[in-house]
C-alpha positions in Angstrom: -36.4 13.8 0.4 -34.2 14.2 -3.3 -30.3 13.6 -3.7 -30.3 17.4 -4.5 -31.8 18.1 -0.5 -29.5 16.0 1.1 -26.4 17.5 -0.1 -26.2 20.4 2.1 -26.2 18.1 5.1 -23.5 16.3 4.5 -21.4 19.6 4.9 -22.0 19.3 8.7 -19.6 19.2 11.4 -19.9 16.1 12.4 -19.2 14.0 8.8 -15.6 13.6 7.6 -14.2 15.5 5.2 -14.3 13.1 2.4 -18.3 12.9 2.6 -18.4 16.7 3.2 -16.5 17.7 0.6 -19.9 17.5 -2.4 -21.4 20.4 0.1 -20.3 24.4 0.2 -20.1 24.3 3.5 -17.2 22.6 3.3 -15.0 24.8 1.4 -16.4 28.0 2.8 -15.4 27.0 6.0 -12.4 25.0 5.6 -9.5 27.6 4.6 -6.8 24.9 5.4 -9.0 21.9 3.6 -9.3 24.3 0.7 -5.4 25.1 0.5 -4.6 21.5 0.5 -7.0 20.5 -2.3 -5.2 23.6 -4.3 -1.9 22.2 -3.4 -2.2 18.1 -3.5 -4.4 18.8 -6.9 -7.0 16.2 -6.0 -10.1 16.8 -7.8 -12.3 18.0 -5.1 -15.6 19.8 -6.1 -19.2 20.6 -4.1 -21.7 19.6 -5.9 -24.7 21.2 -4.5 -24.5 23.9 -6.8 -23.8 25.9 -10.5 -24.3 21.9 -11.7 -26.8 19.5 -12.5 -26.3 17.9 -8.9 -25.4 14.4 -7.9 -25.9 12.7 -11.4 -23.9 9.8 -13.2 -20.6 12.2 -14.2 -20.9 13.5 -10.7 -20.4 9.4 -9.5 -17.6 8.9 -12.6 -16.2 12.0 -11.0 -15.8 11.3 -7.4 -14.9 7.7 -8.7 -11.7 8.9 -9.9 -11.1 11.0 -7.0 -11.6 8.1 -4.2 -9.5 6.1 -7.5 -6.5 9.1 -7.5 -6.9 8.8 -3.1 -6.2 5.5 -3.1 -3.0 5.4 -5.3 -1.6 8.0 -3.2 -2.8 6.3 0.0 -1.3 3.4 -0.7 1.6 3.7 -3.1 4.7 1.5 -2.7 7.1 4.2 -2.3 5.1 5.9 0.3 4.9 2.8 2.2 8.3 1.4 2.0 10.2 5.3 3.5 7.3 5.0 6.1 8.2 1.7 6.9 11.7 2.2 7.6 13.0 -1.0 6.2 15.0 -1.9 3.8 14.0 -0.8 0.3 15.8 -3.9 -1.4 14.7 -6.8 1.1 10.9 -5.3 1.0 10.8 -5.6 -2.9 12.3 -8.8 -3.0 10.1 -10.1 -0.2 6.8 -8.8 -2.8 8.0 -10.2 -5.6 8.2 -13.7 -4.2 4.7 -13.2 -2.5 3.6 -12.6 -6.4 4.9 -15.2 -7.6 3.6 -17.3 -4.4 0.3 -16.4 -5.9 1.0 -16.7 -9.4 1.6 -20.1 -9.1 -1.4 -21.3 -6.6 -3.9 -19.1 -7.6 -5.9 -21.0 -10.5 -8.9 -18.4 -12.0 -12.4 -20.0 -12.3 -15.4 -19.4 -14.9 -17.7 -16.5 -14.1 -20.1 -19.6 -14.5 -18.3 -21.5 -11.6 -18.1 -18.7 -9.6 -20.8 -18.9 -7.6 -21.0 -22.5 -7.0 -21.4 -23.9 -3.6 -21.0 -27.1 -1.8 -24.4 -26.8 -1.2 -25.4 -26.6 -4.1 -23.7 -30.3 -4.6 -25.6 -31.8 -2.0 -28.8 -30.3 -3.1 -27.7 -32.1 -6.3 -26.9 -35.5 -5.3 -23.7 -35.3 -7.0 -22.0 -35.7 -3.7 -23.8 -35.6 0.0 -23.3 -35.1 3.2 -20.5 -36.7 5.4 -18.1 -37.7 2.8 -14.6 -37.4 3.2 -12.2 -35.2 0.9 -8.6 -36.1 0.9 -5.8 -34.0 -0.5 -2.5 -34.2 -2.5 -0.4 -37.2 -1.1 2.3 -35.4 0.5 5.8 -36.7 2.5 3.0 -36.1 5.4 0.4 -38.5 4.2 -2.9 -36.8 3.0 -4.8 -34.5 4.8 -8.3 -35.5 5.2 -11.8 -33.1 5.2 -16.0 -34.2 5.9 -18.5 -32.3 3.8 -20.9 -31.2 6.8 -24.8 -31.0 6.4 -24.7 -27.1 5.9 -21.9 -27.6 3.1 -19.4 -26.3 5.0 -16.3 -28.3 5.2 -14.5 -29.9 8.6 -10.9 -30.6 8.5 -8.8 -32.8 11.4 -8.4 -31.5 14.5 -12.3 -29.9 14.1 -11.8 -26.7 12.0 -14.4 -26.0 10.6 -14.9 -23.9 7.2 -17.6 -22.0 4.5 -15.4 -23.1 1.9 -13.1 -25.4 -0.1 -10.1 -23.0 -0.5 -9.5 -21.6 3.3 -9.7 -25.3 3.9 -7.1 -26.1 1.9 -5.1 -23.7 3.4 -5.3 -24.4 6.4 -3.8 -27.9 6.0 -1.1 -26.6 4.1 2.1 -26.4 5.3 3.2 -23.3 3.7 0.0 -21.5 4.2 0.0 -20.2 0.3 -2.8 -19.0 -1.3 -4.8 -22.9 -2.6 -7.8 -23.2 -4.9 -9.8 -25.8 -2.9 -11.8 -27.3 -5.7 -8.3 -28.6 -7.8 -7.2 -29.5 -3.7 -9.7 -31.3 -2.9 -10.2 -35.3 -3.9 -13.7 -36.7 -3.1 -13.0 -39.8 -2.3 -15.7 -41.9 -3.0 -15.7 -41.1 -6.7 -12.0 -40.1 -7.1 -13.0 -37.3 -8.7 -11.4 -33.8 -7.9 -14.2 -31.0 -6.6 -13.4 -29.0 -9.7 -14.8 -31.7 -12.3 -17.5 -31.9 -10.2 -18.4 -29.0 -9.8 -18.1 -28.4 -14.0 -20.4 -31.1 -14.2 -23.1 -29.7 -12.3 -22.0 -26.5 -14.1 -22.8 -28.4 -16.9 -25.9 -30.4 -15.8 -27.7 -26.8 -15.4 -26.6 -25.6 -18.3 -28.3 -28.5 -20.7 -31.3 -28.1 -18.0 -31.8 -24.3 -19.6 -31.7 -24.9 -22.6 -34.1 -28.1 -22.7 -36.4 -25.7 -20.9 -35.5 -23.0 -23.4 
């Protein structure tokens, strides 16, 4: 069944209005919905007739509709007013959270974003059973161990699929943390980020050599 033939099916009563809004029947059978769209001026319209169906332009229009709906639903002013909390307290707390995230978050390059611990194990740069240590603090250093499947186990037995959540779990603040920069590979004394960079550079060189 092609897309145009499916559109009327979305107008069935058992579908939510957002999905059903692409079909003619929604506008014929729901006067309150039509009145609401007129009042709010959100760009709802049917794609069942009088057009070229659900093509690329329709996708762009629906994307814009979803963007406007999300902006309205998650409006900071609306959320603050609905919370019943003091606006200045909420804004001050939000500013502190944004500052914390800006300090702790270190973006990774696109070339590194898909590298996993399992990739490093398979390349021989790290091994199952190797220990990872965190930065020195007044309480000592956090310690974790690389597992055979690429997961990380911290002291206490908690297991994580990636370095960053493992790092966040051992920080007292629990703040957002780039685990690749946090953990140091005990055997080599190198940051895991540096080992990842070495893996990426090796792969890049292998790719160039094979071309």
